[in-house]
C-alpha positions as CSV (number, residue, x, y, z in Angstrom):
1,M,-9.0,7.1,17.5
2,G,-6.5,7.9,14.9
3,A,-6.8,11.3,13.1
4,E,-8.1,11.3,9.4
5,V,-5.3,12.9,7.7
6,K,-5.9,14.1,4.1
7,I,-2.6,13.4,2.3
8,W,-3.6,15.0,-1.1
9,N,-6.2,16.5,-3.1
10,P,-8.0,13.5,-4.6
11,V,-9.8,15.4,-7.3
12,E,-6.6,17.2,-8.4
13,V,-4.8,13.7,-8.4
14,A,-7.8,12.2,-10.6
15,E,-7.7,14.8,-13.0
16,Q,-4.2,14.6,-13.5
17,A,-4.6,10.9,-14.0
18,R,-7.0,11.5,-16.8
19,H,-4.0,12.9,-18.9
20,D,-1.8,9.9,-18.5
21,Y,-3.7,6.9,-17.3
22,A,-5.8,4.6,-19.8
23,S,-9.1,4.6,-17.7
24,Q,-11.1,6.9,-15.6
25,I,-9.8,7.5,-12.0
26,H,-12.6,8.3,-9.8
27,S,-12.3,10.5,-6.8
28,S,-13.9,11.6,-3.4
29,H,-12.9,14.3,-0.9
30,L,-13.8,11.9,1.9
31,T,-11.6,10.4,4.5
32,I,-11.9,7.5,6.9
33,D,-10.5,6.9,10.2
34,P,-8.4,3.5,10.0
35,S,-8.6,3.0,13.8
36,L,-12.3,2.6,13.9
37,E,-13.8,-0.9,14.5
38,L,-15.5,-2.4,11.4
39,P,-19.1,-2.0,12.4
40,L,-18.2,1.8,12.7
41,M,-16.1,1.8,9.8
42,A,-18.5,0.0,7.3
43,P,-21.2,3.0,6.9
44,L,-18.4,5.3,6.0
45,V,-16.9,3.0,3.5
46,L,-20.3,2.7,1.9
47,K,-20.7,6.4,1.9
48,L,-17.3,6.7,0.1
49,C,-18.3,4.2,-2.6
50,K,-21.6,5.8,-3.2
51,D,-19.8,9.2,-3.4
52,M,-17.2,7.9,-5.7
53,F,-19.2,5.7,-7.9
54,K,-22.2,7.3,-9.2
55,A,-23.7,4.1,-10.5
56,W,-23.8,3.0,-7.0
57,S,-25.2,6.2,-5.3
58,N,-28.7,5.1,-5.2
59,L,-28.2,1.4,-4.1
60,D,-29.6,0.3,-0.8
61,D,-27.1,-0.3,2.0
62,S,-28.2,-3.9,2.0
63,R,-26.6,-4.5,-1.3
64,F,-23.2,-3.8,0.0
65,V,-20.9,-6.0,2.3
66,V,-17.7,-4.9,3.8
67,E,-14.9,-7.1,4.8
68,K,-11.5,-6.9,6.4
69,I,-8.7,-8.5,4.2
70,S,-5.9,-10.2,6.0
71,G,-2.6,-8.7,4.9
72,G,-1.3,-5.1,4.4
73,I,1.6,-3.9,6.5
74,T,1.3,-0.2,6.2
75,N,-2.4,-0.2,4.9
76,L,-5.9,-1.4,6.1
77,L,-7.4,-3.3,3.2
78,L,-11.0,-3.7,2.9
79,K,-13.1,-6.0,0.4
80,V,-16.4,-4.3,-0.6
81,S,-18.7,-6.6,-2.5
82,V,-21.7,-4.9,-4.2
83,K,-24.7,-6.6,-5.7
84,Q,-26.1,-4.2,-8.3
85,E,-29.8,-4.1,-9.6
86,N,-28.9,-6.3,-12.4
87,C,-27.8,-8.9,-10.0
88,I,-24.3,-8.7,-11.0
89,E,-21.8,-8.6,-8.2
90,E,-18.8,-6.3,-8.3
91,T,-15.8,-6.7,-5.7
92,I,-13.4,-3.7,-5.1
93,T,-10.6,-3.3,-2.6
94,V,-10.6,-0.1,-0.5
95,R,-7.0,0.6,0.8
96,L,-6.7,2.9,3.7
97,Y,-3.3,4.2,4.5
98,G,-2.1,3.5,8.0
99,P,-1.8,6.4,10.5
100,N,1.3,8.4,10.2
101,T,2.7,6.3,7.2
102,E,2.9,9.4,5.1
103,Y,5.8,10.5,7.1
104,I,7.9,7.5,6.2
105,I,6.5,6.3,2.7
106,D,6.3,9.0,-0.2
107,R,2.7,8.5,-1.1
108,Q,3.0,10.8,-4.2
109,R,5.8,8.8,-5.4
110,E,4.0,5.6,-4.9
111,L,1.1,6.9,-6.6
112,Q,3.1,7.9,-9.6
113,A,4.4,4.4,-9.9
114,T,1.1,2.7,-9.6
115,K,-0.1,3.1,-13.2
116,Y,3.3,1.9,-14.7
117,I,3.2,-1.2,-12.2
118,T,-0.6,-1.9,-13.2
119,A,0.4,-1.7,-17.1
120,A,3.3,-4.1,-16.5
121,G,1.0,-6.8,-14.9
122,F,1.6,-6.2,-11.3
123,G,-1.1,-5.9,-8.6
124,A,-4.6,-4.6,-8.8
125,K,-6.0,-2.1,-11.4
126,W,-6.3,1.6,-10.0
127,L,-9.9,2.6,-9.9
128,G,-10.2,5.8,-7.4
129,I,-8.6,8.0,-4.9
130,F,-9.8,9.7,-2.0
131,G,-8.5,11.9,1.0
132,N,-6.4,9.1,2.7
133,G,-6.4,6.1,0.4
134,M,-7.3,4.5,-2.8
135,V,-9.7,2.1,-4.4
136,Q,-8.5,-0.7,-6.6
137,S,-9.8,-3.8,-8.2
138,F,-10.1,-7.0,-6.1
139,I,-7.4,-9.6,-6.5
140,N,-9.0,-13.2,-5.8
141,A,-5.8,-14.4,-4.0
142,Q,-4.4,-14.7,-0.5
143,T,-1.3,-13.4,1.3
144,L,1.6,-15.7,2.2
145,S,3.0,-16.6,5.5
146,P,6.6,-16.4,6.5
147,S,6.8,-20.3,6.3
148,D,5.3,-20.1,2.7
149,M,8.3,-18.1,1.6
150,R,10.4,-21.0,2.4
151,E,8.8,-23.4,-0.1
152,P,11.5,-23.9,-3.0
153,K,8.8,-23.4,-5.7
154,L,7.2,-20.5,-4.2
155,A,10.6,-18.9,-3.7
156,S,11.4,-19.5,-7.5
157,K,8.3,-18.0,-8.5
158,I,8.9,-14.9,-6.3
159,A,12.4,-14.5,-7.5
160,K,11.1,-14.6,-11.1
161,Q,8.4,-11.9,-10.6
162,L,11.1,-9.7,-8.8
163,Q,13.3,-9.9,-11.8
164,R,10.4,-8.8,-13.9
165,F,9.4,-6.0,-11.4
166,H,13.0,-4.7,-11.4
167,H,12.8,-4.2,-15.1
168,V,9.7,-2.1,-15.0
169,E,10.6,1.4,-16.3
170,I,9.4,4.3,-14.1
171,P,9.6,7.8,-15.5
172,G,11.3,10.3,-13.2
173,S,14.5,10.7,-11.0
174,K,17.0,7.9,-11.3
175,E,18.8,8.8,-7.9
176,P,18.5,6.0,-5.4
177,Q,15.9,6.7,-2.9
178,L,16.7,3.9,-0.7
179,W,19.1,5.6,1.5
180,N,16.9,8.6,1.9
181,D,14.1,6.2,3.2
182,V,16.6,4.5,5.5
183,W,17.7,7.6,7.3
184,K,14.1,8.8,7.5
185,F,13.3,5.6,9.4
186,F,16.4,6.1,11.5
187,E,15.5,9.5,12.5
188,K,12.0,8.6,13.5
189,A,13.1,5.6,15.3
190,S,15.8,7.1,17.4
191,V,13.7,9.7,19.3
192,L,10.7,7.4,20.2
193,E,9.3,7.4,23.5
194,F,6.9,4.8,25.0
195,D,4.3,5.4,27.9
196,D,4.8,1.8,28.7
197,S,7.7,1.7,31.0
198,K,8.7,-2.0,30.0
199,M,8.8,-1.0,26.4
200,Q,10.6,2.2,27.3
201,K,13.2,0.2,29.0
202,T,13.6,-2.2,26.1
203,Y,14.0,0.6,23.6
204,E,16.7,2.3,25.7
205,T,19.0,-0.9,25.2
206,I,19.2,-0.3,21.4
207,S,22.6,1.6,20.7
208,F,21.5,4.1,17.9
209,K,25.1,5.1,17.4
210,E,26.0,1.4,16.4
211,V,22.9,1.1,14.0
212,H,24.0,4.5,12.7
213,D,27.6,3.4,12.0
214,E,26.2,0.1,10.5
215,I,24.1,1.9,8.1
216,V,27.2,4.2,7.0
217,E,29.0,1.1,6.5
218,L,26.5,-0.7,4.6
219,K,26.0,2.2,2.3
220,G,29.9,2.4,1.6
221,L,29.9,-1.4,0.7
222,C,26.9,-0.9,-1.6
223,D,28.6,2.1,-3.3
224,L,31.6,-0.2,-4.2
225,L,29.4,-2.4,-6.1
226,K,28.3,0.4,-8.3
227,S,24.9,-1.6,-8.9
228,P,22.3,-0.1,-11.5
229,V,19.7,1.8,-9.7
230,I,16.3,0.1,-10.2
231,F,12.7,0.3,-9.0
232,A,12.1,-2.1,-6.2
233,H,9.6,-2.9,-3.8
234,N,11.8,-2.5,-0.5
235,D,9.2,-3.9,1.9
236,L,8.8,-7.5,0.5
237,L,7.5,-9.1,3.7
238,S,4.9,-12.2,3.3
239,G,1.9,-10.0,4.1
240,N,2.7,-7.9,1.0
241,I,2.8,-11.1,-1.6
242,M,-0.2,-12.6,-2.7
243,I,-0.9,-16.0,-4.6
244,N,-3.7,-17.4,-6.3
245,Y,-3.3,-21.2,-5.7
246,E,-6.4,-22.1,-8.1
247,E,-4.4,-20.6,-11.1
248,G,-0.9,-21.3,-9.6
249,I,0.2,-17.5,-9.9
């Protein structure tokens, strides 16, 4: 099982958010081990939801349904449906951060950007935060497959949304972070060891000197372009893109 790592103080983050976010951000000190199987994880998710949202604290467990959502590369996404006493059903997304991803992803920076991205109409609404993840509104959509991204109409829509995304103004340093992240990935990747002998043998065929030199060369070429520094996703895989086919967006 993976360790449950608390990557921030959720109460402090929620308190800070009250000063610069339009709606209340709920919080809980609880953490959930993302390596657990769903039957073992579901009761912990229910406990988290009841702790975070006081209106649900006295609801019977039978009113909650927890499902895994496909997609999410560095997160485990869970869909939680809640049938309240007035028979109105609410649905939220619980986002559990993948094990050790806080070493390669600046979660504080990601969190800071969330409110501005949401305000610009991208992604789900931020509802709450806990020890190793966050809670957001549920988006009724599905993730794309690699073959979907080759469809001309979809490719055009993705490009248009990216153009909008790149114009979102995020306060803070305008120093480019891309190369910091690339070197962070490189440093982690270059010292890996595998218990599986076959995997280790394959890993040892990689020339990290060549990779290092290619990164240096690529950075030099990019510096010549003098491109503007913008806010970018940097991980635009098919599993990170969602589309609502009913509404065509």
